[in-house]
C-alpha positions in Angstrom: 0.0 0.0 0.0 1.4 3.4 -1.0 1.0 6.4 1.4 -1.6 7.9 -0.9 -3.5 4.6 -1.1 -3.5 4.5 2.7 -4.7 8.1 3.0 -7.5 7.6 0.4 -8.8 4.3 2.0 -8.4 5.0 5.7 -11.7 4.6 7.5 -12.9 4.8 11.1 -13.9 1.3 12.1 -16.1 0.6 15.1 -16.4 -3.2 15.0 -13.3 -5.3 15.7 -12.4 -9.0 15.9 -10.9 -10.2 19.2 -7.7 -11.4 17.5 -4.7 -10.2 19.5 -2.3 -7.8 17.9 1.2 -9.2 17.9 3.8 -7.3 19.8 6.0 -6.8 16.7 3.1 -5.3 14.8 2.2 -3.0 17.6 5.8 -1.9 17.9 5.9 -1.1 14.1 2.8 1.0 14.5 4.1 3.0 17.4 7.5 3.5 15.8 5.7 5.0 12.8 3.8 7.3 15.1 7.1 8.4 16.7 8.4 9.6 13.3 5.9 12.4 13.1 6.7 16.1 13.0 6.2 18.1 16.2 6.7 21.8 17.3 10.4 22.5 17.6 11.0 18.7 17.3 10.0 18.3 20.9 8.4 14.9 20.3 6.1 15.3 23.3 4.0 12.2 22.8 3.4 9.5 25.3 1.3 6.5 24.4 -0.5 4.4 27.0 -1.3 1.0 25.4 -4.0 -1.0 27.2 -4.5 -4.7 26.4 -5.9 -6.1 29.7 -9.6 -6.6 29.4 -10.2 -5.9 33.1 -8.3 -2.6 32.7 -10.3 -1.7 29.6 -13.6 -2.5 31.5 -12.5 -0.1 34.3 -11.7 2.6 31.7 -15.0 2.1 30.0 -17.1 3.2 33.0 -16.1 6.9 33.2 -16.0 7.3 29.4 -19.4 5.7 28.8 -21.0 7.5 31.8 -19.9 10.9 30.6 -20.8 10.1 27.0 -24.3 9.1 27.9 -24.7 12.2 30.0 -23.7 14.3 27.0 -26.1 12.5 24.7 -29.0 13.0 27.0 -28.5 16.8 26.9 -28.3 17.2 23.2 -30.8 17.3 20.3 -29.4 15.8 17.1 -30.4 14.9 13.6 -31.3 11.3 12.7 -28.1 11.0 10.7 -26.0 12.0 13.8 -28.0 9.7 16.0 -26.9 6.7 13.9 -23.3 7.8 14.1 -23.6 8.3 17.9 -25.4 5.0 18.3 -22.4 3.3 16.7 -20.0 5.3 19.0 -22.0 4.3 22.0 -21.9 0.6 21.0 -18.2 0.8 20.5 -17.8 2.3 24.0 -19.9 -0.4 25.5 -17.6 -3.0 24.0 -14.3 -1.3 24.9 -13.0 -4.4 26.7 -13.6 -6.5 23.6 -11.3 -4.4 21.4 -7.7 -5.9 21.2 -5.9 -2.7 22.0 -6.8 0.8 23.0 -4.1 3.5 22.9 -4.3 6.8 24.8 -2.3 9.3 22.9 -1.0 11.9 25.3 1.1 15.1 25.3 3.8 15.8 27.9 3.1 19.4 28.8 6.7 19.8 30.1 8.1 19.0 26.7 5.9 21.1 24.5 5.1 24.8 23.9 2.7 26.4 26.3 0.0 27.3 23.7 -2.8 24.9 23.2 -2.4 25.1 19.4 1.2 23.9 19.6 0.3 21.0 22.0 -2.3 19.5 19.6 -0.2 20.4 16.5 2.5 18.3 18.1 0.5 15.2 18.8 -2.0 14.8 16.0 0.6 14.2 13.3 1.8 11.2 15.4 -1.8 10.1 15.8 -2.3 10.2 12.0 0.9 8.2 11.5 -0.3 5.6 14.0 -3.6 5.2 12.1 -2.0 5.0 8.7 0.6 2.5 9.8 -2.1 0.3 11.4 -4.1 0.5 8.2 -1.1 -0.4 6.1 -0.6 -3.5 8.3 -4.2 -4.7 7.9 -5.5 -3.3 11.2 -8.3 -0.8 11.8 -8.6 2.2 14.0 -11.1 4.6 15.4 -10.0 7.9 16.9 -12.2 9.3 19.7 -11.9 12.0 22.3 -13.4 9.8 25.1 -11.3 10.2 28.2 -9.6 13.3 26.9 -11.4 16.1 28.7 -12.9 16.6 32.2 -16.4 16.3 30.7 -15.4 13.0 28.9 -13.9 11.3 32.0 -10.3 12.3 31.8 -9.7 12.7 35.5 -10.9 9.2 36.2 -9.1 7.7 33.2 -5.8 9.3 34.3 -6.3 8.0 37.8 -7.0 4.4 36.6 -3.9 4.5 34.3 -1.7 6.3 36.8 -1.1 9.2 34.3 0.9 12.0 35.9 -0.6 15.5 36.2 1.7 17.1 33.6 0.5 14.6 30.9 -2.6 15.6 28.9 -4.7 12.9 27.1 -5.3 14.2 23.6 -7.3 11.3 22.2 -8.0 7.6 22.3 -7.4 5.2 19.5 -9.3 1.9 19.3 -7.0 -0.5 17.4 -7.6 -4.1 16.2 -8.4 -6.3 13.3 -11.6 -5.1 11.6 -14.8 -7.2 11.8 -16.1 -5.4 8.8 -14.6 -4.2 5.5 -15.6 -0.8 4.5 -15.2 0.9 1.1 -13.5 4.2 0.6 -14.6 7.1 2.8 -17.1 9.6 1.4 -15.4 13.0 1.2 -16.4 16.3 -0.4 -14.6 17.1 -3.6 -11.5 19.3 -3.0 -13.1 22.1 -5.0 -15.7 22.6 -2.3 -13.1 23.9 0.2 -10.0 24.9 -1.7 -9.0 28.6 -2.1 -6.1 29.9 -4.1 -4.4 33.2 -3.1 -7.6 34.5 -1.3 -10.9 33.2 0.1 
């Protein structure tokens, strides 16, 4: 798979087989993540890889509870309800996904502005997802467990994450239970501007 093929076929998958991800495959994926660009080459990423089903079940509780609270307070379209129902189902099955990876930023190793923090982790997250895809695995990026309103304090406590580490996102990672076609995206002409808006 070329890089462009990977980019053009990468999908968020929310249904996974229980097959374990071999250590050497996981290492390749995380090594690819570590090759990303970051502000001033600070490389502030930290990855918490969770495989233990009991640990994943503990982590599910604060993430699912805060997610369901958010859903109960929001009106949404039928289309978004389908997407959110799939997200809820994935959360309910957190312990059945082979690997979950909390992608974190070390606030002591990155610029103080919020923009630089996230600009320094999300390239690594994209590398992780593309590497997994190239190796036949699937991913789903979520922000469950990454803010106080999404259970971050409890997630950090369960994982023993130090105070100076910020959880940026969570990646569900495993072998896909479904095969999806190419993602639907708007044509580039819909959002491309040359020289001015």
